[in-house]
C-alpha positions as CSV (number, residue, x, y, z in Angstrom):
1,M,0.0,-0.1,0.0
2,V,1.4,3.3,-1.1
3,V,0.6,7.1,-1.2
4,A,1.0,7.9,-4.9
5,D,1.6,11.1,-6.9
6,V,-1.7,12.3,-8.5
7,D,-0.3,12.1,-12.0
8,E,0.7,8.5,-11.5
9,V,-2.8,7.8,-10.2
10,L,-4.4,9.4,-13.2
11,D,-2.1,7.2,-15.5
12,E,-3.3,4.1,-13.5
13,I,-7.0,5.2,-13.8
14,G,-6.8,5.9,-17.5
15,F,-9.3,7.7,-19.7
16,G,-12.8,6.4,-19.4
17,W,-16.5,7.5,-19.6
18,M,-16.3,9.8,-16.6
19,Q,-13.7,11.9,-18.4
20,A,-15.7,11.6,-21.6
21,L,-18.6,13.2,-19.8
22,M,-16.3,16.0,-18.5
23,V,-15.0,16.5,-22.1
24,F,-18.6,16.8,-23.2
25,T,-19.6,19.2,-20.5
26,C,-16.5,21.4,-21.0
27,S,-17.2,21.4,-24.7
28,L,-20.7,22.8,-24.0
29,T,-19.0,25.6,-22.0
30,C,-16.8,26.2,-25.1
31,V,-19.8,26.4,-27.4
32,F,-21.6,28.8,-24.9
33,L,-18.4,31.0,-24.6
34,N,-17.8,31.1,-28.3
35,D,-21.5,32.0,-29.1
36,E,-21.5,34.8,-26.4
37,I,-18.2,36.4,-27.4
38,M,-17.7,35.7,-31.0
39,G,-21.3,35.0,-32.1
40,V,-22.1,38.8,-31.9
41,G,-19.8,39.3,-34.9
42,L,-21.8,36.9,-37.1
43,V,-25.0,38.8,-36.5
44,A,-23.1,42.2,-36.4
45,V,-24.5,43.3,-39.7
46,D,-28.2,42.7,-38.7
47,I,-27.5,44.6,-35.4
48,A,-25.9,47.5,-37.4
49,C,-29.0,47.6,-39.6
50,E,-31.4,47.9,-36.6
51,F,-29.3,50.5,-34.7
52,S,-27.9,52.3,-37.7
53,L,-24.2,51.8,-36.6
54,S,-21.1,53.2,-38.0
55,N,-17.9,51.2,-38.3
56,K,-16.6,52.8,-35.0
57,Q,-19.7,51.8,-33.2
58,L,-19.4,48.2,-34.7
59,S,-15.8,48.2,-33.4
60,L,-17.0,49.0,-29.9
61,L,-19.6,46.3,-30.1
62,S,-17.1,43.6,-31.2
63,I,-14.6,44.5,-28.4
64,A,-17.1,45.1,-25.6
65,A,-17.2,41.5,-24.3
66,F,-13.3,41.2,-24.7
67,V,-12.8,44.3,-22.6
68,G,-15.0,42.8,-19.8
69,L,-12.9,39.5,-20.1
70,I,-9.6,41.5,-19.9
71,L,-10.8,43.4,-16.7
72,T,-11.7,40.2,-14.8
73,S,-9.2,37.7,-16.1
74,H,-6.6,38.2,-13.5
75,Y,-9.1,38.2,-10.6
76,S,-10.8,35.1,-12.0
77,G,-7.4,33.4,-12.2
78,Y,-6.9,34.3,-8.5
79,L,-10.4,33.0,-7.5
80,T,-9.8,29.8,-9.5
81,D,-6.7,28.9,-7.6
82,K,-8.5,29.7,-4.3
83,I,-12.0,28.3,-4.4
84,G,-11.9,25.8,-7.3
85,R,-12.3,25.4,-11.0
86,R,-15.8,23.9,-10.9
87,K,-17.3,26.4,-8.5
88,I,-16.0,29.4,-10.5
89,M,-17.4,28.0,-13.7
90,L,-20.8,27.4,-12.3
91,Y,-21.0,31.0,-10.8
92,S,-19.7,32.5,-14.1
93,M,-22.0,30.6,-16.4
94,V,-25.2,31.5,-14.4
95,L,-24.3,35.1,-14.2
96,A,-23.2,35.5,-17.7
97,M,-26.4,33.9,-19.0
98,V,-28.5,36.3,-17.0
99,S,-26.6,39.3,-18.3
100,S,-26.8,37.9,-21.9
101,I,-30.6,37.6,-21.8
102,I,-30.8,41.1,-20.3
103,S,-28.8,42.4,-23.3
104,I,-31.2,40.9,-25.7
105,L,-34.1,42.9,-24.3
106,M,-32.4,46.3,-24.6
107,P,-34.1,48.7,-26.9
108,S,-31.1,51.0,-27.7
109,F,-27.5,50.4,-28.8
110,Y,-25.6,51.8,-25.8
111,Y,-27.7,49.9,-23.3
112,F,-27.1,46.8,-25.4
113,L,-23.4,47.5,-25.6
114,F,-23.2,47.9,-21.7
115,W,-24.8,44.5,-21.2
116,R,-22.5,42.8,-23.7
117,F,-19.7,44.3,-21.8
118,M,-21.2,42.9,-18.5
119,T,-21.6,39.5,-20.2
120,G,-17.8,39.5,-21.0
121,L,-17.0,40.7,-17.4
122,L,-19.0,37.8,-15.9
123,I,-18.0,35.0,-18.3
124,S,-14.3,35.2,-17.6
125,G,-14.6,32.3,-15.1
126,V,-15.6,30.0,-17.9
127,S,-13.2,31.2,-20.5
128,V,-10.2,29.1,-19.6
129,N,-11.2,27.2,-16.6
130,N,-12.7,24.6,-18.9
131,I,-9.3,23.8,-20.3
132,T,-7.7,23.8,-16.8
133,Y,-10.5,21.5,-15.4
134,I,-10.2,18.8,-18.1
135,S,-6.4,19.0,-18.1
136,E,-6.3,18.2,-14.4
137,F,-8.4,15.1,-14.9
138,T,-6.3,13.7,-17.8
139,K,-2.9,12.1,-17.8
140,V,-0.1,14.3,-19.2
141,K,0.5,12.3,-22.3
142,L,-3.2,12.7,-23.4
143,Q,-3.7,16.4,-22.4
144,S,-2.9,17.9,-25.9
145,V,-5.2,15.5,-27.6
146,V,-8.0,15.8,-25.1
147,V,-7.9,19.6,-24.9
148,N,-7.9,19.8,-28.7
149,I,-10.9,17.4,-29.0
150,M,-12.7,19.4,-26.4
151,C,-12.0,22.6,-28.3
152,F,-13.8,21.2,-31.4
153,A,-16.7,22.7,-29.5
154,F,-15.4,26.2,-30.5
155,A,-15.7,25.1,-34.2
156,F,-19.2,23.7,-33.6
157,G,-20.2,27.0,-32.0
158,A,-18.7,28.9,-35.0
159,I,-21.0,26.8,-37.3
160,Y,-24.0,26.8,-35.0
161,V,-24.5,30.6,-35.0
162,P,-24.5,31.2,-38.8
163,V,-26.6,28.0,-39.3
164,V,-29.3,29.3,-36.8
165,A,-28.9,32.8,-38.4
166,H,-29.5,31.4,-41.9
167,F,-32.6,29.6,-40.9
168,L,-34.0,32.6,-39.1
169,S,-33.2,34.9,-42.0
170,P,-36.6,34.6,-43.6
171,L,-37.9,36.3,-40.4
172,N,-36.0,39.5,-41.2
173,R,-38.8,41.7,-40.1
174,I,-40.3,43.0,-36.8
175,L,-41.9,40.1,-35.1
176,F,-43.0,41.9,-32.0
177,S,-42.8,45.5,-30.8
178,W,-43.2,47.0,-27.3
179,G,-42.4,50.7,-27.2
180,N,-38.8,51.2,-28.6
181,F,-38.1,47.4,-28.4
182,H,-38.3,45.4,-31.6
183,L,-38.0,41.7,-31.6
184,R,-36.0,40.7,-34.7
185,A,-34.4,37.4,-35.9
186,W,-30.9,38.4,-34.6
187,R,-32.3,38.7,-31.0
188,L,-33.8,35.2,-31.3
189,N,-30.5,34.0,-32.6
190,M,-28.7,35.4,-29.6
191,L,-31.2,33.8,-27.2
192,L,-30.6,30.4,-28.8
193,N,-26.9,30.9,-28.3
194,S,-27.5,30.5,-24.6
195,T,-29.0,26.9,-24.9
196,P,-25.6,25.1,-24.6
197,G,-25.0,27.1,-21.4
198,F,-28.2,25.8,-19.8
199,L,-27.1,22.2,-20.4
200,A,-23.5,22.8,-19.2
201,I,-24.7,24.1,-15.9
202,I,-26.8,21.1,-15.3
203,L,-23.9,18.7,-16.1
204,M,-21.3,20.6,-14.3
205,W,-23.4,20.6,-11.1
206,M,-23.1,16.8,-11.1
207,L,-19.3,16.7,-11.7
208,P,-16.6,16.8,-9.0
209,E,-13.9,19.4,-8.3
210,T,-10.4,18.4,-9.7
211,A,-8.2,16.3,-7.3
212,K,-5.2,18.5,-8.1
213,F,-7.0,21.6,-6.9
214,L,-8.2,19.9,-3.7
215,I,-4.6,18.7,-3.0
216,S,-3.3,22.3,-3.6
217,V,-5.7,23.6,-0.9
218,G,-4.9,20.8,1.5
219,K,-8.1,18.7,1.1
220,M,-6.3,15.3,0.7
221,D,-9.2,13.1,1.7
222,R,-11.6,14.7,-0.7
223,A,-8.9,14.4,-3.5
224,Y,-8.6,10.7,-2.8
225,E,-12.4,10.4,-2.7
226,T,-12.7,12.1,-6.1
227,L,-10.0,9.9,-7.7
228,N,-11.5,6.8,-6.0
229,R,-14.9,7.5,-7.6
230,L,-13.2,8.1,-10.9
231,C,-11.4,4.8,-10.7
232,L,-14.6,2.9,-9.8
233,K,-16.5,4.4,-12.8
234,N,-13.7,3.8,-15.2
235,R,-12.2,0.5,-14.1
236,G,-14.9,-1.0,-11.8
237,K,-12.6,-1.3,-8.8
238,D,-11.3,1.2,-6.2
239,L,-7.8,2.6,-5.6
240,A,-7.3,0.5,-2.5
241,S,-7.4,-2.6,-4.7
242,L,-4.7,-1.1,-6.8
243,G,-2.5,-0.6,-3.7
244,I,-3.1,3.1,-3.4
245,T,-4.1,4.5,-0.1
246,G,-3.5,8.1,-0.5
247,V,-2.4,10.8,-3.0
248,F,0.0,13.8,-3.0
249,Q,1.5,16.3,-5.3
250,A,5.0,17.6,-5.2
251,D,6.2,21.2,-5.0
252,L,3.2,22.7,-3.4
253,P,3.5,26.3,-2.2
254,E,3.1,27.5,1.3
255,S,-0.4,28.6,2.4
256,T,-1.3,32.2,1.6
257,D,-4.7,32.2,3.5
258,K,-3.6,34.7,6.1
259,R,-2.5,37.3,3.5
260,K,-4.7,40.3,2.5
261,F,-6.3,40.0,-1.0
262,C,-3.9,42.4,-2.8
263,E,-0.9,40.9,-1.1
264,S,-2.0,37.4,-1.8
265,L,-2.8,38.3,-5.5
266,W,0.7,39.8,-6.0
267,Y,2.3,36.8,-4.1
268,D,0.6,34.4,-6.4
269,T,1.5,36.4,-9.5
270,V,5.2,37.1,-8.9
271,P,6.4,33.4,-9.4
272,L,5.2,33.5,-13.0
273,L,7.5,36.5,-13.5
274,K,10.6,34.8,-12.3
275,P,12.7,31.8,-13.4
276,P,12.0,28.9,-14.1
277,Y,8.5,29.9,-15.3
278,L,9.1,33.3,-16.8
279,K,10.6,32.3,-20.2
280,N,8.0,29.7,-21.2
281,F,5.1,31.9,-19.8
282,L,6.2,34.8,-22.0
283,I,6.7,32.6,-25.1
284,C,3.3,31.0,-24.7
285,T,1.7,34.4,-24.1
286,V,3.2,36.0,-27.2
287,I,2.1,33.1,-29.3
288,L,-1.4,33.0,-27.8
289,S,-1.7,36.7,-28.4
290,G,-0.8,36.3,-32.0
291,Y,-3.4,33.5,-32.6
292,F,-6.1,35.7,-31.0
293,F,-5.0,38.9,-32.9
294,V,-5.2,37.2,-36.3
295,G,-7.7,34.3,-35.8
296,N,-10.3,36.0,-33.6
297,G,-9.7,39.5,-34.9
298,I,-10.5,38.6,-38.5
299,T,-13.4,36.3,-37.4
300,L,-15.1,39.2,-35.5
301,W,-15.1,41.2,-38.8
302,F,-15.5,38.4,-41.3
303,M,-19.3,39.0,-42.0
304,K,-18.8,42.7,-42.4
305,L,-15.8,42.3,-44.7
306,R,-17.8,39.8,-46.8
307,Q,-20.7,42.2,-46.9
308,N,-18.5,44.9,-48.3
309,M,-16.9,42.7,-51.0
310,S,-18.1,43.1,-54.6
311,D,-18.1,40.6,-57.4
312,S,-15.5,42.5,-59.4
313,N,-12.2,41.1,-60.5
314,M,-10.1,43.0,-57.9
315,I,-7.9,42.4,-54.9
316,I,-9.8,42.5,-51.6
317,C,-8.8,46.1,-50.7
318,D,-9.9,47.4,-54.1
319,M,-13.2,45.6,-53.6
320,I,-13.9,47.2,-50.2
321,K,-13.0,50.7,-51.5
322,Y,-15.1,50.2,-54.6
323,T,-18.1,49.1,-52.5
324,K,-17.6,51.9,-50.1
325,T,-17.5,54.6,-52.8
326,S,-20.1,53.2,-55.3
327,H,-22.8,52.2,-53.0
328,S,-24.9,53.8,-50.3
329,T,-23.2,53.7,-46.8
330,S,-26.1,51.6,-45.6
331,I,-25.3,47.9,-45.3
332,C,-29.0,47.1,-45.3
333,P,-30.6,44.7,-46.4
334,H,-28.1,42.0,-45.3
335,K,-26.9,39.6,-47.8
336,T,-28.2,36.3,-46.4
337,S,-25.9,34.3,-48.6
338,N,-23.0,35.6,-46.3
339,F,-24.3,33.4,-43.6
340,I,-23.2,30.5,-45.8
341,D,-19.7,32.0,-45.8
342,G,-19.9,32.1,-42.0
343,I,-20.7,28.3,-42.0
344,V,-17.7,27.8,-44.4
345,L,-15.5,29.6,-41.9
346,G,-16.8,27.4,-39.0
347,C,-16.3,24.2,-41.1
348,A,-12.8,25.2,-42.0
349,F,-12.1,25.8,-38.3
350,L,-13.5,22.4,-37.4
351,G,-11.4,20.7,-40.2
352,C,-8.2,22.3,-38.8
353,C,-9.0,21.1,-35.3
354,I,-9.7,17.5,-36.6
355,L,-6.4,17.6,-38.6
356,I,-4.5,18.7,-35.5
357,S,-5.9,15.8,-33.5
358,L,-4.8,13.3,-36.2
359,L,-1.3,14.9,-36.4
360,L,-0.9,14.8,-32.6
361,I,-0.7,11.0,-32.8
362,C,2.7,11.1,-34.4
363,V,3.9,14.8,-34.6
364,R,5.0,17.1,-31.8
365,N,2.8,19.9,-30.6
366,S,5.3,22.6,-31.5
367,Y,5.9,21.3,-35.1
368,I,2.2,21.4,-35.8
369,Q,2.0,25.0,-34.6
370,F,5.1,26.0,-36.7
371,S,3.4,24.4,-39.8
372,Y,0.0,26.0,-39.3
373,T,1.6,29.5,-38.7
374,I,3.7,29.2,-41.9
375,I,0.7,28.2,-44.1
376,A,-1.4,31.0,-42.4
377,T,1.3,33.6,-43.1
378,I,1.4,32.6,-46.8
379,C,-2.4,32.8,-47.0
380,G,-2.5,36.3,-45.4
381,F,0.3,37.6,-47.7
382,S,-1.6,36.3,-50.8
383,L,-4.4,38.8,-50.0
384,N,-2.1,41.4,-51.5
385,F,-2.5,40.1,-55.0
386,L,-5.3,37.5,-55.2
387,K,-8.4,38.4,-57.2
388,L,-12.0,37.1,-57.4
389,Q,-14.2,36.3,-54.5
390,V,-13.7,32.5,-54.2
391,P,-9.9,32.4,-53.9
392,I,-10.1,35.4,-51.5
393,L,-12.7,33.6,-49.4
394,I,-10.5,30.5,-49.3
395,V,-7.4,32.3,-48.1
396,M,-9.2,34.6,-45.6
397,V,-10.9,31.5,-44.0
398,L,-7.5,29.6,-43.8
399,F,-5.7,32.7,-42.6
400,S,-8.1,32.9,-39.7
401,S,-8.9,29.2,-39.1
402,L,-5.4,27.9,-39.0
403,L,-4.3,30.3,-36.2
404,A,-7.6,30.2,-34.2
405,S,-7.5,26.3,-34.3
406,S,-4.0,26.4,-32.8
407,I,-5.2,28.1,-29.6
408,P,-5.8,24.7,-27.8
409,L,-2.3,23.6,-28.7
410,I,-0.6,26.5,-27.0
411,S,-3.0,26.3,-24.1
412,S,-2.0,22.7,-23.5
413,V,1.6,23.7,-23.6
414,L,1.0,26.4,-21.0
415,C,-0.8,23.9,-18.7
416,A,2.1,21.6,-19.0
417,V,4.9,24.0,-18.2
418,V,3.2,25.7,-15.2
419,P,2.5,23.8,-11.8
420,T,-1.0,23.3,-10.5
421,H,-1.0,26.1,-7.9
422,L,-0.1,28.6,-10.6
423,R,-2.0,27.2,-13.5
424,G,-5.3,29.0,-13.2
425,M,-3.4,32.4,-12.7
426,A,-1.1,31.6,-15.7
427,I,-3.8,30.7,-18.1
428,N,-6.0,33.6,-17.2
429,M,-3.1,36.2,-17.3
430,S,-2.0,34.8,-20.7
431,Y,-5.6,35.0,-22.0
432,M,-5.9,38.5,-20.7
433,F,-3.1,39.7,-22.9
434,A,-4.4,37.6,-25.8
435,R,-7.8,39.3,-25.6
436,L,-6.2,42.7,-25.4
437,S,-4.7,41.9,-28.7
438,V,-8.2,41.2,-30.1
439,V,-9.3,44.7,-29.0
440,I,-6.4,46.2,-30.8
441,A,-7.1,44.1,-33.9
442,S,-10.7,45.1,-34.0
443,A,-9.9,48.7,-33.5
444,L,-7.4,48.5,-36.5
445,I,-9.9,46.9,-38.8
446,G,-12.8,49.3,-37.7
447,N,-10.8,52.4,-38.2
448,W,-8.1,51.6,-40.8
449,M,-9.6,49.0,-43.1
450,V,-11.1,51.5,-45.7
451,P,-8.3,54.2,-45.7
452,Y,-5.3,51.9,-45.1
453,C,-6.6,48.5,-46.2
454,L,-3.3,47.0,-47.3
455,V,-1.4,48.2,-44.4
456,T,-4.0,46.8,-42.1
457,F,-4.0,43.3,-43.7
458,N,-0.2,43.2,-43.7
459,I,-0.1,44.1,-40.0
460,F,-1.9,40.8,-39.5
461,V,0.6,39.0,-41.7
462,V,3.5,40.4,-39.7
463,F,1.9,39.2,-36.5
464,A,1.6,35.7,-38.0
465,L,5.2,35.7,-39.0
466,V,6.4,36.8,-35.6
467,V,4.3,33.9,-34.0
468,T,6.1,31.5,-36.4
469,F,9.4,32.6,-35.1
470,F,8.3,32.1,-31.4
471,T,7.0,28.6,-32.1
472,F,10.7,27.5,-32.5
473,L,11.3,28.5,-28.9
474,L,8.6,26.3,-27.4
475,P,9.5,23.4,-25.2
476,K,9.4,20.1,-26.9
477,I,6.4,18.3,-25.3
């Protein structure tokens, strides 16, 4: 009978139906998160039609939720490492869902904008805890594969929103009015975006807290019970029958419970900014920020860019300028065919994720990231000279999808190089900077796309190229 390391116990338990349920639940949180944060970009043109928005106002709308996420990411990371991954996700999903539903009922743009900001503020607890949660129930060798499979849900979310919007497009009229409030199809679409969140809350309520977190806060007996339950469900026998009577985790920090909040927050952050974690943390953060800047930045404006593209034999920037000068500044009515382009974007994202899962069987994580960033950079550069809508659509979709689909890869690397007691903080800090890059990207597109189109696109290409260089510096895991 022995007291075993928690990672050795997870190796012994293996991957079974309980982890499969956890993956499914975390996948639903991914769909919910994607639909709430990125989904607004796919119906942005319809929102702009109702509220008569300018490009600058659309830019504000696209970044509102991201700004909320940035403001609370660090605090969410702190709470995650103090009170648990599961509890924070539950609180966050419930509050974010309430905020999202309130936003749908808002009759004017700036009230709507405020509640989209509040949704981002409240959903930060979900944003990366789902990755941390499933990683801590998975043996190290399978973490990259499992996290990537779970993140297929982001791709399904990217498909789900335009599919629903496409089928609701015949309802492009006022369905119900009450004062200044008008119920249109885009509001129904956003309401349906919350459906995966309801299911995720129910399932997460039934799942346990991670054993690694419980050990990190000194709850050894509960950690053992959690792993014992997992073993019984997966293997049909308890840990005692395997000769394991207890669990531990090496290199746990001293308790910080007696410190004040600000002191404790600083104490928990400082180790990430010192060796041996600083180098890998910075490399992962730069790469993640690049993936967000290009992948999510372009995705947020994808529908608007497609709406402004003509059928002429021109490069994309000439198309945008031609449409701007030769047509009315109004973008209504919306081209419903562009929802099909949104579905294409989501399917391409899903295809890239599936290919990553297959490649991970025999190719290192860092090699896959390098290959994806090289291809994405070439696609982005080709927008300088490609003509006709179909080739431009293909390279735009690949430019965005290749980098966005690599986000789970770099997230799994960050989970692997940071210890449990710093993992929630590290993930949330890294994502905080990544989301800031999306705010910058959206501001660039919203303000520069028409007057400085080629410059704007090539800034995105340069970011992709920088990320390619940094993938060389990743640890080989």
